[in-house]
C-alpha positions in Angstrom: -39.6 0.7 14.1 -37.6 -1.4 17.0 -36.2 0.1 20.0 -32.9 -1.5 18.9 -33.1 0.6 15.6 -34.2 4.1 17.5 -31.7 3.8 19.8 -29.3 3.8 16.8 -30.1 5.6 14.4 -28.4 8.2 14.5 -24.9 5.8 14.3 -26.0 4.2 11.2 -25.8 5.2 7.7 -27.8 3.4 4.7 -25.7 3.3 1.9 -28.5 2.2 -0.7 -30.3 5.5 -0.9 -29.2 8.9 -2.4 -26.1 9.7 -4.4 -23.2 7.2 -4.9 -20.6 9.3 -4.8 -21.9 11.4 -1.7 -22.5 8.0 0.4 -19.1 7.1 -0.6 -17.1 9.7 0.5 -19.2 10.5 3.5 -18.0 7.1 4.5 -14.7 7.0 3.2 -13.4 10.6 4.7 -13.5 9.4 8.3 -11.9 6.2 7.2 -8.9 8.2 5.0 -8.7 10.8 8.2 -8.3 7.5 10.8 -5.7 6.5 8.6 -3.8 9.3 8.0 -4.1 9.7 11.6 -2.6 6.3 12.0 0.3 6.6 9.4 1.3 10.3 10.7 1.9 8.2 14.3 3.8 5.6 12.4 5.8 8.5 10.8 6.5 9.9 13.9 7.7 6.8 15.8 9.8 6.2 13.2 11.1 9.9 13.2 11.7 9.2 17.0 13.4 6.0 16.0 15.3 7.0 13.7 16.7 10.2 14.9 16.7 9.8 18.7 17.8 6.0 19.0 19.4 5.7 15.5 19.7 4.5 11.7 20.1 1.1 13.1 17.4 1.3 15.4 15.2 2.7 12.4 16.0 -0.2 10.4 15.2 -2.8 12.9 12.1 -1.5 13.5 11.5 -1.8 9.6 13.4 -5.0 9.4 10.2 -7.4 10.1 7.7 -4.8 8.2 6.8 -7.5 5.6 6.3 -10.1 8.2 3.7 -7.9 10.2 1.9 -7.1 6.7 1.5 -11.0 6.3 0.2 -11.5 10.0 -1.5 -8.5 10.9 -2.8 -8.5 7.0 -4.2 -12.2 7.6 -6.3 -10.7 10.8 -7.5 -7.5 9.6 -8.7 -8.7 6.5 -10.5 -11.5 7.9 -11.7 -9.4 10.2 -13.3 -7.1 7.1 -14.6 -10.1 5.6 -16.9 -11.0 8.9 -18.4 -7.5 8.6 -19.6 -8.6 4.8 -22.3 -10.6 5.9 -23.1 -7.7 8.7 -23.6 -5.2 6.1 -25.3 -7.5 4.0 -27.9 -8.6 6.7 -28.1 -4.6 7.3 -29.0 -4.1 3.9 -31.6 -6.6 3.6 -33.2 -4.8 6.8 -32.7 -8.7 8.7 -31.4 -7.4 12.2 -32.0 -11.2 13.5 -29.7 -12.5 11.7 -27.3 -9.6 11.6 -26.6 -10.4 15.1 -26.2 -14.2 14.6 -23.8 -13.0 12.8 -21.8 -10.6 15.0 -21.8 -13.5 17.6 -20.3 -16.1 15.7 -17.8 -13.9 14.2 -16.8 -13.2 18.0 -16.2 -17.0 18.5 -14.2 -17.1 15.5 -12.0 -14.1 16.5 -11.3 -15.8 19.9 -10.0 -18.6 18.3 -7.8 -17.0 15.8 -6.3 -14.4 18.4 -5.2 -17.5 20.4 -3.9 -19.6 17.3 -1.7 -16.8 15.9 -0.7 -15.2 19.0 1.3 -18.3 19.9 2.2 -19.4 16.8 3.7 -16.1 15.9 5.3 -15.7 19.2 7.0 -18.7 19.4 8.5 -18.4 15.8 9.8 -14.9 16.1 13.4 -16.0 16.2 12.8 -18.3 13.3 11.0 -15.7 10.7 13.8 -12.8 11.3 16.4 -15.5 10.3 13.7 -16.4 7.1 14.0 -12.6 6.1 17.9 -12.3 6.5 17.8 -9.7 9.2 20.9 -8.2 9.7 23.2 -9.4 12.7 23.8 -5.9 13.7 20.0 -5.3 14.0 18.9 -8.6 14.7 18.2 -8.1 18.7 16.4 -4.9 18.6 14.3 -6.3 15.1 13.6 -9.7 17.6 12.5 -7.7 20.8 10.1 -4.9 18.5 8.1 -8.0 16.2 8.0 -10.2 19.8 6.1 -7.1 21.3 4.2 -6.3 18.1 3.1 -10.1 17.9 1.9 -9.5 21.5 -0.7 -7.2 20.5 -2.5 -9.5 17.9 -5.3 -10.4 20.5 -6.2 -6.7 20.6 -5.5 -5.8 16.8 -8.0 -8.3 15.9 -10.2 -7.3 18.7 -10.6 -3.6 17.5 -10.6 -4.5 13.6 -13.6 -6.9 14.5 -15.7 -4.1 16.6 -14.8 -1.4 14.4 -15.8 -3.5 11.3 -19.4 -4.2 12.7 -19.7 -0.6 13.5 -18.6 0.2 9.8 -21.0 -2.3 8.3 -24.1 0.0 9.9 -22.5 2.7 8.0 -20.6 4.4 10.7 -17.2 5.1 9.6 -16.7 8.2 12.2 -16.6 6.6 15.5 -13.4 4.2 14.7 -12.1 7.6 13.5 -12.6 9.3 16.5 -11.1 5.8 18.4 -7.8 5.9 16.4 -7.5 9.8 17.2 -7.5 8.8 20.6 -5.2 6.1 20.6 -3.0 7.1 18.5 -2.5 10.3 21.0 -2.0 7.8 23.4 0.4 6.0 21.5 2.7 9.2 20.6 2.4 10.1 24.5 3.5 6.7 25.2 6.6 6.6 22.5 7.7 10.4 24.3 7.7 9.0 27.9 9.3 5.3 27.2 11.9 6.2 24.3 12.6 9.6 25.3 12.4 9.9 28.9 12.9 6.4 30.3 15.6 5.8 27.2 13.7 2.3 26.3 14.7 1.9 23.3 12.6 -0.2 20.6 11.3 -2.0 23.4 9.8 1.0 24.1 7.9 1.7 20.8 6.7 -1.7 20.6 5.4 -1.3 24.2 3.4 1.9 23.4 2.1 0.1 20.4 0.5 -2.9 22.1 -0.6 -0.5 25.4 -2.7 1.8 22.5 -3.9 -1.0 20.7 -5.9 -2.6 23.5 -7.2 0.8 24.6 -8.5 1.1 21.2 -10.3 -2.3 21.6 -11.7 -1.0 24.9 -12.9 2.1 23.2 -15.1 0.1 20.7 -16.4 -2.6 22.8 -17.7 0.4 25.1 -19.4 2.5 22.0 -20.8 -0.8 20.7 -22.3 -1.9 24.5 -23.7 1.7 25.2 -24.7 3.2 21.6 -25.2 0.6 18.9 -27.3 -2.0 21.0 -28.7 -3.3 17.9 -25.3 -5.1 17.2 -25.5 -7.0 20.6 -26.7 -10.5 20.5 -29.8 -11.4 22.8 -31.2 -14.7 23.6 -30.9 -17.5 21.0 -29.0 -15.3 18.7 -25.9 -15.8 21.0 -25.9 -19.4 19.7 -23.6 -21.6 18.0 -24.5 -21.6 14.3 -22.5 -23.6 11.7 -24.3 -22.2 8.8 -23.1 -18.6 10.3 -19.7 -19.8 11.3 -19.5 -21.6 7.4 -20.4 -18.3 5.8 -18.2 -16.0 7.8 -15.5 -18.0 7.5 -16.3 -18.1 3.5 -16.0 -14.2 3.6 -13.1 -13.8 6.1 -10.4 -16.2 5.4 -10.0 -15.5 1.3 -9.8 -12.1 2.6 -7.2 -12.6 5.2 -5.3 -15.3 3.0 -5.4 -12.1 0.2 -3.2 -9.9 2.3 -1.5 -13.0 3.1 -0.7 -14.2 -0.3 0.5 -10.8 -1.4 2.4 -10.6 2.0 4.4 -13.9 0.8 5.6 -11.6 -2.1 6.2 -8.7 0.3 8.8 -11.0 2.3 10.7 -12.3 -1.0 11.3 -8.7 -1.4 12.0 -7.9 2.0 14.3 -10.7 2.3 16.3 -9.5 -1.0 16.3 -5.7 0.3 17.7 -6.9 3.5 20.4 -8.6 1.7 21.6 -5.6 0.6 22.1 -4.2 3.7 21.5 -1.9 6.6 21.5 1.0 4.7 18.6 -0.5 2.1 17.0 -1.6 5.0 16.7 1.8 6.6 15.7 3.4 3.2 13.0 0.7 2.7 11.5 1.7 6.3 11.4 5.4 5.8 10.0 5.1 2.3 7.3 2.9 3.2 6.1 5.2 6.3 5.5 7.7 4.1 3.9 5.9 0.9 1.4 4.3 3.0 0.6 7.9 3.9 -0.6 8.9 0.9 -1.7 5.3 -0.2 -4.0 4.8 2.7 -6.2 7.6 0.9 -6.7 5.0 -2.1 -6.9 1.9 0.5 -9.5 3.5 2.4 -11.6 4.3 -0.9 -11.9 0.9 -1.6 -12.7 -0.1 2.3 -15.7 2.5 1.9 -16.6 0.1 -1.6 -16.8 -2.9 0.1 -19.6 -1.6 2.6 -21.4 0.4 -0.1 -21.7 -2.9 -2.4 -22.3 -4.9 1.0 -25.3 -3.0 1.6 -26.6 -2.5 -2.1 -26.2 -6.5 -2.8 -28.2 -7.0 0.2 -31.1 -4.7 -0.6 -31.0 -5.9 -4.3 -29.9 -2.8 -5.5 -27.5 -3.5 -8.5 -27.8 -1.0 -10.3 -25.5 1.6 -7.7 -23.1 -0.7 -7.5 -21.6 -0.2 -10.8 -22.5 3.8 -10.7 -20.7 3.9 -7.0 -17.7 2.3 -8.6 -17.4 4.9 -11.7 -17.6 7.4 -9.1 -15.1 5.9 -7.0 -12.7 6.0 -10.1 -13.4 9.8 -10.2 -12.0 10.4 -6.9 -9.2 8.1 -7.1 -7.7 10.0 -10.3 -8.3 13.7 -8.5 -6.4 12.3 -5.3 -3.4 11.1 -8.0 -3.1 14.6 -9.5 -2.9 15.9 -6.1 0.0 13.1 -5.0 2.0 14.1 -8.2 2.1 17.8 -6.9 3.5 16.8 -3.6 5.5 13.6 -4.1 7.5 14.1 -7.1 9.1 17.8 -5.8 9.3 16.9 -2.1 10.1 13.4 -1.5 13.5 14.0 -0.5 12.6 16.6 2.3 10.0 13.9 3.5 12.9 11.6 3.9 14.6 13.7 6.0 11.8 13.0 8.6 13.4 10.2 9.6 17.5 10.5 9.1 19.7 13.5 9.5 21.0 15.6 6.2 24.1 13.4 6.3 22.7 10.2 5.4 22.1 11.1 2.2 22.4 7.9 0.4 19.3 6.9 2.8 17.4 10.0 1.8 18.2 9.7 -1.8 16.8 6.0 -2.1 14.0 6.4 -0.5 12.8 9.6 -2.6 13.5 7.2 -5.6 11.3 4.5 -4.4 8.4 7.1 -3.7 8.5 8.8 -6.7 8.6 5.6 -9.2 5.8 4.5 -7.1 3.7 7.7 -7.4 3.5 7.3 -11.4 1.6 4.0 -10.7 -0.9 5.1 -8.0 -4.0 4.8 -10.8 -3.1 1.0 -11.0 -3.3 0.9 -7.3 -6.6 2.6 -7.2 -8.3 0.3 -9.8 -6.9 -2.2 -7.8 -8.5 -1.6 -4.3 -11.9 -0.2 -6.1 -12.4 -3.3 -7.8 -11.0 -6.0 -5.0 -13.1 -4.3 -2.4 -16.0 -4.0 -4.6 -16.0 -7.7 -5.1 -15.4 -8.5 -1.5 -18.5 -6.5 -0.6 -20.4 -8.8 -3.1 -19.7 -12.0 -1.3 -17.1 -13.0 -3.9 -14.2 -13.1 -1.7 -12.5 -15.9 -3.0 -12.4 -14.1 -6.4 -10.9 -11.0 -4.9 -7.8 -13.6 -3.5 -6.5 -14.6 -6.8 -5.6 -10.8 -7.5 -3.5 -11.5 -4.3 -1.9 -14.2 -6.0 -0.9 -12.1 -8.9 0.6 -9.8 -7.1 2.4 -12.5 -5.0 3.4 -14.0 -8.3 4.9 -10.2 -9.3 6.7 -9.4 -6.2 8.4 -13.1 -6.5 9.7 -12.5 -9.6 10.9 -9.1 -9.2 12.9 -10.5 -5.8 14.3 -13.4 -7.9 15.1 -11.6 -10.7 15.0 -7.7 -11.4 16.6 -6.8 -7.4 19.4 -8.7 -8.3 20.3 -7.2 -11.5 19.1 -4.0 -10.8 19.6 -4.0 -6.5 17.9 -1.0 -5.3 16.2 0.0 -8.6 14.8 -3.4 -8.3 12.9 -2.8 -5.2 11.5 0.5 -6.4 9.6 -1.3 -8.9 8.2 -4.2 -7.2 4.8 -2.4 -5.7 4.6 -1.0 -9.6 4.7 -4.6 -11.4 2.5 -5.8 -8.6 -0.2 -3.5 -8.9 -0.3 -4.0 -12.4 -0.5 -7.6 -12.6 -3.4 -7.4 -10.1 -5.4 -4.8 -12.5 -4.9 -7.6 -15.2 -6.7 -10.1 -13.3 -9.5 -7.6 -11.4 -10.5 -5.7 -14.5 -12.0 -8.3 -16.5 -13.2 -10.5 -13.4 -15.7 -7.3 -12.1 -16.8 -7.0 -15.5 -17.8 -10.5 -15.6 -19.1 -10.7 -12.1 -21.5 -7.8 -13.0 -22.9 -9.3 -16.2 -23.5 -12.2 -14.1 -25.3 -10.7 -11.4 -27.4 -8.5 -13.7 -28.2 -11.8 -15.5 -29.7 -13.0 -12.2 -31.6 -10.3 -11.6 -31.8 -11.2 -8.2 -33.8 -9.0 -5.7 -31.9 -10.5 -2.5 -28.7 -12.4 -3.1 -27.8 -13.2 0.9 -30.6 -15.3 1.4 -29.2 -17.4 3.9 
């Protein structure tokens, strides 16, 4: 065993051995806890904004949520894609190749950070006009969105480093960093919004600073405790072949989120046109919805690393077993969500607005209940999508994002004008079902193809 491996053995997890369900849950639980914590922060943030500043401020924060999904989704998806070759090389035991991927992924991330941040900040006003942001909340929405764009370099840095840590099977450490950064964020919210009365500007600054702190924590951890991820000597050289492989994995994953985001932008635009009350309802419902759906999302994220390591090790047999186990876990979780969301949706919305805002509460609760019945569709979507990505077929999984986009565009153009808020409520369920209609046969075809190849090493690049 090399010195690199000895020094970091306590911080890595080999997912090519042992019971698949155990490996997936061991990896997924810290991810789930981390994202639950992150969503709890977003809920607290929205509650502070909605209750102490007002409904208009809450609407201003949420008016650009679809834009943030589009841009941050691309950044996060691309970074997750960059981690796939790292996981595959680790599963194959080729640590030299793994570190070559790490160094070249950093080069790509720097370019992405500069270009995306500059373009986003320059086009911020145009973007808000594009999504029909109401005039009474336009200024606050602009301030908040601009500050979110300024945080893009830190978001990319955190997701790049966290993805590389997770590629080695360690999902606990990024969770710990999220705990610390979320606490910092909440503390800054209290100081900047409640004490200094900075309004939505304070919420944006708090997010930026806490994201920068999380990035630094990841960097420090890798340097001190995971030296096997630190490139040395010729591993730091520019490698066109590695760059190409990283882009082939990262860009389709990023575009998948962006393509989905286009549909969400159209939906947000249609919803914004309904008025400020509906924007506030949408914002409140999304905060709680993400709190529940992030569990499903992170079961999927665990599958990307699980499949990446196992395809690298040539363990095709474990992939299908892992997917079945993940599906069972997802169904158990769905039953639990129904028991919580259906009876208590109205009470959850009162976290964001006063009891007198009955229209906002009723609208948001309706969206939550309708979406809840379709969580199994979302579970199938994320498990199969991330599994396909982990196997190295990001272009194939990207097509499911196209299906989501088309579905949301259709809802925005026809259902929302016809049914108003009820049409908005059915946008996500329709998109999830459409994506599943593509992913289920695609995964079945892919497994037959890989089994037919009977390849011992599928990443000899």
